N, C-alpha and C positions, 0 to 999 in steps of 0.2 A: 245297464247301458247308459252312458253319459250323453246328454243332449247338448249339442254345440250350436251356438249362434255365430255366424260369420258376417263381419261388417267391413267393407272396403269400398271406396268410391270408384275403384278401377274394376270394371266388369270382368275382365279376363283374370285378374288376381283372385277375385271373389269366386269365380268358377273353378279355378285350379285348386284353391283351398278347400272348397266344398267337395270336389272329387277326391282329393287326397284324404280328407278326414272321413268321408263316407266309406272308403275302402279299408279303414282301420277297424279291427275287431273291437267291439265294446263301445264304439262311437256311432252316433247318428246325428246328422245335420238337421237341426230343428227348423232352421230358417236362415235367410241371408238378407242383408240390407246394404244400402249405399251411403249412408251418412249417420252422424251421431243422433239426430232426432229420430230417424227410422230405427236405430239400434234401441233406443229407449222404448219406443212403441212396441217393437218386437219382443223385447225382454219382458215388458208388462204382460203381453199376450201369451207368449210361449213358455216363460219361466225356464230358460235353459240352465244347465248345470255350469256351463263354461261359455264365455264370450271371447272370441278371437277377433280383435278389432284394430284397424289401422289408426294411428294417432293423428295423421294429417288428412282431414276430410273437410269438405264444404259444409255449410249450414251450422254444424257444431263439431268440434274436433273430438277425437277418441277419448282424450283425458277428461274433458268436460262430461261426455256421455257416460263414461265409466263411473265418475263420481255420482251422477244421478242414479245410475243403475244400482250401484252398491248401497246407496241410501235407501232405495225402495226395496231392494232384494239382497239383503246382506248374505254373504256366503258364510259357511261355517268357520272359515278362517278369520273373517272380519267380525264375527259376533263375539261379544264379551259375555262371560258367564255371569249369571245373576241378573 
C-alpha cells in the first residue's frame, strides 16, 4: 500500500484529490496540507511514499517544499548508490 500526502492551498482541490486517491486500490491518503511549510511538517511526521503537491501556494511554494522534503527524505529514485 502506497501512502500519499496531498498538499494544495485550495480546500476543494485538496478534498477532490484525497477522495480520488483514496478510492484507488493500493493507495492510502496518509494526510493533507495547505502550504509548503505544512507539507514539510507532515512529511517529517507521516513519512509518505508519494507527495502530490501544488507548485503555487502561500507561505512556501511547492518546489521549495519538495526540495526540503527530498533532502530530508530521499526517495529511492534520488538516492545514489554507495
